[in-house]
MDAnalysis code that builds the backbone (N, CA, C; Angstrom):
import MDAnalysis as mda
import numpy as np

u = mda.Universe.empty(225, n_residues=75, atom_resindex=np.repeat(np.arange(75), 3), trajectory=True)
u.add_TopologyAttr("name", ["N", "CA", "C"] * 75)
u.add_TopologyAttr("resid", np.arange(1, 76))
u.add_TopologyAttr("resname", ["MET", "MET", "LYS", "LYS", "GLN", "PRO", "ALA", "ASN", "ILE", "VAL", "GLN", "LEU", "ARG", "ASP", "VAL", "THR", "ASP", "SER", "ASP", "LEU", "PRO", "ILE", "PHE", "PHE", "GLU", "GLN", "GLN", "LEU", "ASP", "ALA", "ASP", "ALA", "ASN", "GLN", "MET", "ALA", "ALA", "PHE", "THR", "ALA", "LYS", "GLU", "PRO", "THR", "ASP", "ARG", "ASP", "ALA", "PHE", "ASP", "THR", "HIS", "TRP", "ASN", "ARG", "SER", "SER", "ARG", "GLN", "VAL", "SER", "PRO", "HIS", "PRO", "ALA", "HIS", "PRO", "PRO", "LEU", "ARG", "PHE", "ASN", "PRO", "PHE", "PHE"])
u.atoms.positions = np.array([
    [63.327, 40.671, -46.908],
    [63.015, 39.500, -47.678],
    [64.279, 39.020, -48.389],
    [64.474, 37.695, -48.391],
    [65.666, 37.131, -49.032],
    [65.510, 37.148, -50.550],
    [66.619, 37.323, -51.216],
    [66.635, 37.297, -52.665],
    [66.327, 35.877, -53.145],
    [65.530, 35.752, -54.183],
    [65.173, 34.442, -54.722],
    [66.413, 33.787, -55.334],
    [66.633, 32.518, -55.007],
    [67.798, 31.769, -55.470],
    [67.338, 30.541, -56.256],
    [68.184, 30.050, -57.159],
    [67.855, 28.783, -57.818],
    [67.715, 27.675, -56.776],
    [66.971, 26.649, -57.111],
    [66.647, 25.578, -56.161],
    [67.869, 24.795, -55.690],
    [68.965, 24.794, -56.417],
    [70.106, 23.966, -56.034],
    [71.176, 24.727, -55.253],
    [70.841, 25.881, -54.704],
    [71.789, 26.641, -53.891],
    [71.235, 26.745, -52.477],
    [72.079, 26.430, -51.501],
    [71.689, 26.510, -50.098],
    [72.480, 27.643, -49.453],
    [71.792, 28.552, -48.792],
    [72.470, 29.615, -48.062],
    [72.101, 29.492, -46.593],
    [73.120, 29.483, -45.741],
    [72.907, 29.381, -44.305],
    [72.985, 30.769, -43.686],
    [72.091, 31.040, -42.768],
    [72.139, 32.313, -42.062],
    [73.054, 32.173, -40.854],
    [73.424, 33.293, -40.263],
    [74.235, 33.274, -39.051],
    [73.434, 32.678, -37.896],
    [74.135, 32.044, -36.985],
    [73.505, 31.509, -35.775],
    [73.165, 32.681, -34.866],
    [71.978, 32.627, -34.267],
    [71.572, 33.652, -33.306],
    [71.406, 33.005, -31.932],
    [71.364, 33.834, -30.901],
    [71.190, 33.314, -29.540],
    [69.907, 32.503, -29.398],
    [68.882, 32.853, -30.156],
    [67.618, 32.111, -30.057],
    [67.726, 30.699, -30.637],
    [68.785, 30.409, -31.389],
    [69.008, 29.060, -31.928],
    [69.574, 28.110, -30.878],
    [70.257, 28.639, -29.874],
    [71.016, 27.804, -28.945],
    [70.171, 26.812, -28.151],
    [68.997, 27.170, -27.636],
    [68.194, 26.151, -26.945],
    [67.821, 24.976, -27.857],
    [67.590, 25.261, -29.121],
    [67.262, 24.195, -30.079],
    [68.485, 23.320, -30.318],
    [69.656, 23.939, -30.498],
    [70.886, 23.167, -30.688],
    [71.154, 22.270, -29.487],
    [70.954, 22.807, -28.281],
    [71.190, 22.013, -27.076],
    [70.229, 20.830, -27.029],
    [68.974, 21.059, -27.353],
    [67.989, 19.972, -27.356],
    [68.373, 18.899, -28.379],
    [68.849, 19.317, -29.546],
    [69.282, 18.352, -30.559],
    [70.492, 17.558, -30.070],
    [71.362, 18.198, -29.311],
    [72.553, 17.536, -28.770],
    [72.189, 16.414, -27.801],
    [70.997, 16.466, -27.227],
    [70.561, 15.451, -26.262],
    [70.061, 14.168, -26.924],
    [69.925, 14.170, -28.240],
    [69.413, 13.005, -28.969],
    [70.449, 11.875, -28.926],
    [70.139, 10.815, -28.198],
    [71.086, 9.702, -28.007],
    [71.440, 9.020, -29.324],
    [70.462, 8.824, -30.205],
    [70.742, 8.179, -31.494],
    [71.677, 9.042, -32.340],
    [71.443, 10.336, -32.350],
    [72.309, 11.239, -33.111],
    [73.728, 11.232, -32.547],
    [73.852, 11.213, -31.225],
    [75.181, 11.169, -30.609],
    [75.920, 9.893, -30.958],
    [75.198, 8.803, -31.072],
    [75.833, 7.530, -31.411],
    [76.367, 7.554, -32.843],
    [75.682, 8.257, -33.741],
    [76.084, 8.308, -35.149],
    [77.119, 9.393, -35.433],
    [77.207, 10.397, -34.573],
    [78.061, 11.558, -34.842],
    [79.542, 11.222, -34.703],
    [80.343, 11.857, -35.548],
    [81.792, 11.666, -35.473],
    [82.378, 12.415, -34.282],
    [81.815, 13.572, -33.961],
    [82.304, 14.393, -32.848],
    [81.127, 14.743, -31.957],
    [81.270, 14.498, -30.674],
    [80.201, 14.807, -29.725],
    [80.777, 15.513, -28.502],
    [79.893, 16.094, -27.719],
    [80.311, 16.705, -26.456],
    [80.679, 15.601, -25.477],
    [81.635, 15.882, -24.592],
    [82.008, 14.874, -23.585],
    [80.801, 14.484, -22.756],
    [80.017, 15.473, -22.366],
    [78.798, 15.229, -21.591],
    [77.667, 16.039, -22.235],
    [76.882, 15.405, -23.111],
    [75.857, 16.137, -23.866],
    [74.812, 16.847, -23.007],
    [74.626, 16.421, -21.762],
    [73.606, 17.036, -20.912],
    [74.130, 18.225, -20.106],
    [75.408, 18.564, -20.252],
    [76.023, 19.657, -19.489],
    [75.758, 20.997, -20.178],
    [74.720, 21.688, -19.737],
    [74.334, 22.963, -20.362],
    [75.400, 24.034, -20.153],
    [76.067, 24.042, -19.007],
    [77.119, 25.039, -18.765],
    [78.263, 24.890, -19.767],
    [78.683, 23.656, -20.030],
    [79.752, 23.413, -21.003],
    [79.299, 23.821, -22.406],
    [78.051, 23.523, -22.735],
    [77.483, 23.902, -24.029],
    [77.521, 25.422, -24.194],
    [77.033, 26.146, -23.173],
    [77.015, 27.611, -23.234],
    [78.427, 28.185, -23.321],
    [79.364, 27.615, -22.570],
    [80.755, 28.071, -22.622],
    [81.315, 27.906, -24.027],
    [81.065, 26.755, -24.632],
    [81.537, 26.495, -25.999],
    [80.975, 27.530, -26.972],
    [79.668, 27.748, -26.934],
    [79.043, 28.671, -27.886],
    [79.438, 30.112, -27.616],
    [79.618, 30.489, -26.354],
    [80.068, 31.853, -26.054],
    [81.472, 32.086, -26.590],
    [82.338, 31.095, -26.442],
    [83.704, 31.196, -26.961],
    [83.678, 31.227, -28.491],
    [82.884, 30.352, -29.104],
    [82.819, 30.269, -30.567],
    [82.254, 31.544, -31.182],
    [81.280, 32.148, -30.525],
    [80.639, 33.334, -31.097],
    [81.550, 34.558, -31.065],
    [82.587, 34.545, -30.233],
    [83.526, 35.671, -30.165],
    [84.647, 35.546, -31.193],
    [84.805, 34.373, -31.785],
    [85.881, 34.178, -32.752],
    [85.480, 34.783, -34.096],
    [86.442, 35.408, -34.735],
    [86.199, 36.003, -36.041],
    [86.560, 34.978, -37.104],
    [85.658, 34.789, -38.034],
    [85.897, 33.829, -39.109],
    [86.946, 34.380, -40.071],
    [87.874, 33.527, -40.539],
    [88.831, 33.993, -41.547],
    [88.158, 34.220, -42.899],
    [86.940, 33.719, -43.039],
    [86.179, 33.860, -44.284],
    [84.814, 34.472, -43.965],
    [84.756, 35.786, -43.704],
    [83.495, 36.378, -43.257],
    [82.371, 36.305, -44.279],
    [82.695, 36.275, -45.542],
    [81.647, 36.195, -46.563],
    [81.675, 34.808, -47.187],
    [80.938, 33.889, -46.599],
    [80.922, 32.522, -47.107],
    [80.099, 32.448, -48.383],
    [80.631, 31.818, -49.422],
    [79.827, 31.658, -50.637],
    [78.718, 30.637, -50.389],
    [77.651, 30.681, -51.167],
    [76.586, 29.687, -51.010],
    [77.116, 28.281, -51.283],
    [76.539, 27.305, -50.616],
    [76.889, 25.909, -50.863],
    [76.149, 25.440, -52.101],
    [76.827, 24.764, -52.958],
    [76.184, 24.229, -54.162],
    [75.770, 22.793, -53.881],
    [74.569, 22.466, -54.232],
    [74.027, 21.134, -53.966],
    [73.607, 20.500, -55.274],
    [74.157, 19.326, -55.554],
    [73.772, 18.577, -56.746],
    [72.994, 17.353, -56.294],
    [71.669, 17.329, -56.481],
    [70.876, 16.197, -56.007],
    [71.157, 14.902, -56.761],
    [71.885, 14.985, -57.873],
    [72.145, 13.789, -58.675],
    [73.534, 13.222, -58.446],
    [74.283, 13.773, -57.491],
    [75.642, 13.315, -57.206],
    [75.616, 12.166, -56.244],
])
């Protein structure tokens, strides 16, 4: 069970392999791709998507213990 946090702190969990099909499906959203600053060259290419995530998941973060993100709803 996660430790209870104040309402204005967001903590992200690590990405798991079970997240990837959902991420790929979200990548197929044409409206989201039009609004995004960075997109895949070919959003429907599952092999390229898997290659990217396999490469990314092997990289070690320079900041392994990320602090929680602080969110101010009044900003």
